[in-house]
Structures are given as structure tokens and as C-alpha cells.
MDAnalysis code that builds the backbone (N, CA, C; Angstrom):
import MDAnalysis as mda
import numpy as np

u = mda.Universe.empty(156, n_residues=52, atom_resindex=np.repeat(np.arange(52), 3), trajectory=True)
u.add_TopologyAttr("name", ["N", "CA", "C"] * 52)
u.add_TopologyAttr("resid", np.arange(1, 53))
u.add_TopologyAttr("resname", ["MET", "ARG", "ARG", "ARG", "HIS", "ASP", "ALA", "ALA", "PHE", "ARG", "ALA", "ARG", "VAL", "ALA", "LEU", "ALA", "ALA", "ILE", "LYS", "GLY", "GLU", "LYS", "THR", "ILE", "ALA", "GLU", "ILE", "SER", "SER", "LYS", "TYR", "GLY", "ILE", "HIS", "PRO", "ASN", "GLN", "ILE", "GLY", "GLN", "TRP", "LYS", "LYS", "ALA", "VAL", "LEU", "GLU", "ARG", "LEU", "PRO", "GLU", "LEU"])
u.atoms.positions = np.array([
    [-70.462, -180.956, -44.048],
    [-70.253, -182.333, -43.664],
    [-70.109, -182.426, -42.148],
    [-70.727, -183.423, -41.576],
    [-70.669, -183.608, -40.134],
    [-69.330, -184.180, -39.707],
    [-68.879, -183.727, -38.556],
    [-67.654, -184.288, -37.995],
    [-68.010, -185.517, -37.178],
    [-67.175, -186.522, -37.265],
    [-67.373, -187.731, -36.467],
    [-66.270, -187.801, -35.421],
    [-66.662, -188.085, -34.198],
    [-65.700, -188.174, -33.104],
    [-65.700, -189.607, -32.590],
    [-64.510, -190.129, -32.358],
    [-64.423, -191.500, -31.868],
    [-64.834, -191.562, -30.394],
    [-65.054, -192.763, -29.918],
    [-65.547, -192.971, -28.558],
    [-64.576, -192.434, -27.513],
    [-63.287, -192.569, -27.765],
    [-62.296, -192.085, -26.800],
    [-62.377, -190.570, -26.643],
    [-62.560, -189.861, -27.741],
    [-62.683, -188.407, -27.680],
    [-63.940, -188.004, -26.925],
    [-65.055, -188.663, -27.241],
    [-66.315, -188.353, -26.555],
    [-66.194, -188.613, -25.064],
    [-65.553, -189.712, -24.700],
    [-65.379, -190.045, -23.286],
    [-64.507, -189.000, -22.590],
    [-63.437, -188.566, -23.249],
    [-62.533, -187.567, -22.670],
    [-63.276, -186.254, -22.410],
    [-64.082, -185.834, -23.366],
    [-64.838, -184.584, -23.211],
    [-65.901, -184.744, -22.128],
    [-66.605, -185.871, -22.125],
    [-67.646, -186.105, -21.120],
    [-67.052, -186.158, -19.718],
    [-65.916, -186.801, -19.560],
    [-65.282, -186.869, -18.242],
    [-64.820, -185.499, -17.776],
    [-64.361, -184.683, -18.691],
    [-63.986, -183.311, -18.331],
    [-65.206, -182.555, -17.813],
    [-66.350, -182.788, -18.425],
    [-67.586, -182.132, -17.984],
    [-68.042, -182.673, -16.633],
    [-67.892, -183.976, -16.436],
    [-68.318, -184.595, -15.176],
    [-67.446, -184.122, -14.016],
    [-66.147, -183.982, -14.256],
    [-65.234, -183.532, -13.197],
    [-65.629, -182.165, -12.663],
    [-66.111, -181.300, -13.528],
    [-66.578, -179.990, -13.095],
    [-65.474, -178.988, -12.803],
    [-64.238, -179.286, -13.216],
    [-63.145, -178.344, -12.990],
    [-63.264, -177.119, -13.891],
    [-63.889, -177.296, -15.047],
    [-64.129, -176.205, -15.985],
    [-65.615, -176.181, -16.320],
    [-66.083, -175.027, -16.751],
    [-67.481, -174.931, -17.147],
    [-67.671, -175.604, -18.508],
    [-68.920, -175.892, -18.825],
    [-69.245, -176.486, -20.124],
    [-68.800, -175.538, -21.245],
    [-68.953, -174.241, -21.027],
    [-68.547, -173.256, -22.034],
    [-67.040, -173.303, -22.276],
    [-66.263, -173.462, -21.217],
    [-64.812, -173.543, -21.365],
    [-64.410, -174.815, -22.105],
    [-65.052, -175.921, -21.764],
    [-64.774, -177.189, -22.438],
    [-65.170, -177.093, -23.904],
    [-66.296, -176.456, -24.155],
    [-66.774, -176.264, -25.521],
    [-65.763, -175.493, -26.358],
    [-65.219, -174.435, -25.793],
    [-64.225, -173.633, -26.506],
    [-62.954, -174.423, -26.761],
    [-62.535, -175.165, -25.774],
    [-61.285, -175.921, -25.884],
    [-61.343, -176.976, -26.986],
    [-62.463, -177.723, -27.033],
    [-62.568, -178.840, -27.961],
    [-63.328, -178.508, -29.241],
    [-63.965, -177.343, -29.301],
    [-64.703, -176.957, -30.496],
    [-65.984, -177.749, -30.677],
    [-66.627, -178.089, -29.581],
    [-67.865, -178.869, -29.586],
    [-68.977, -177.995, -29.004],
    [-70.171, -178.105, -29.552],
    [-71.305, -177.323, -29.051],
    [-71.635, -177.766, -27.625],
    [-71.977, -176.830, -26.748],
    [-72.290, -177.178, -25.358],
    [-73.412, -178.205, -25.220],
    [-74.426, -178.146, -26.086],
    [-75.504, -179.131, -26.013],
    [-74.991, -180.536, -26.286],
    [-74.044, -180.659, -27.203],
    [-73.471, -181.960, -27.522],
    [-72.693, -182.501, -26.324],
    [-71.970, -181.649, -25.653],
    [-71.226, -182.063, -24.466],
    [-72.194, -182.554, -23.397],
    [-73.300, -181.844, -23.232],
    [-74.318, -182.268, -22.261],
    [-74.898, -183.630, -22.589],
    [-75.110, -183.887, -23.870],
    [-75.637, -185.196, -24.284],
    [-74.628, -186.300, -24.008],
    [-73.359, -186.048, -24.307],
    [-72.317, -187.051, -24.053],
    [-72.169, -187.302, -22.559],
    [-72.248, -186.239, -21.763],
    [-72.146, -186.363, -20.309],
    [-73.299, -187.207, -19.777],
    [-74.499, -186.922, -20.248],
    [-75.681, -187.665, -19.815],
    [-75.555, -189.142, -20.183],
    [-75.066, -189.425, -21.382],
    [-74.909, -190.810, -21.835],
    [-73.920, -191.563, -20.953],
    [-72.823, -190.909, -20.592],
    [-71.820, -191.562, -19.731],
    [-72.407, -191.838, -18.356],
    [-73.097, -190.868, -17.797],
    [-73.675, -191.048, -16.472],
    [-74.746, -192.135, -16.455],
    [-75.510, -192.264, -17.536],
    [-76.534, -193.305, -17.610],
    [-75.922, -194.698, -17.719],
    [-74.788, -194.802, -18.398],
    [-74.150, -196.102, -18.612],
    [-73.149, -196.457, -17.516],
    [-72.905, -195.546, -16.576],
    [-71.917, -195.762, -15.550],
    [-72.150, -197.042, -14.733],
    [-73.379, -197.351, -14.329],
    [-73.587, -198.596, -13.579],
    [-73.197, -199.856, -14.377],
    [-73.317, -199.813, -15.685],
    [-72.962, -200.962, -16.512],
    [-71.455, -201.190, -16.540],
    [-70.711, -200.099, -16.409],
    [-69.265, -200.194, -16.492],
    [-68.721, -200.708, -15.177],
])
């Protein structure tokens, strides 16, 4: 069964990736999310940033 993550969780993980204080691999280990998924969430946040 697929896990569903709420928008707040996705935003928190994406912002951690954008900050660049930790590597994607470290963030992946911490939150238990695949690195590719983190990259997709990061890309989505950066694309929508001008709208916010």
C-alpha cells in the first residue's frame, strides 16, 4: 500500500532540500522518503514559488 503524505510534510521535506544544509541522501534517511521523490517535491516547490 502506498503511503500518503500531507502537504505540510511534503513542504517541510522540500524546504529542507532547498536549504541545502543536508544532502538529499541525509534527508532521505531522516524522513524515510526515496531521494527521487524528494527531488520531485523540491522541483514542484521551486516551480510554484513565484505564485506564492
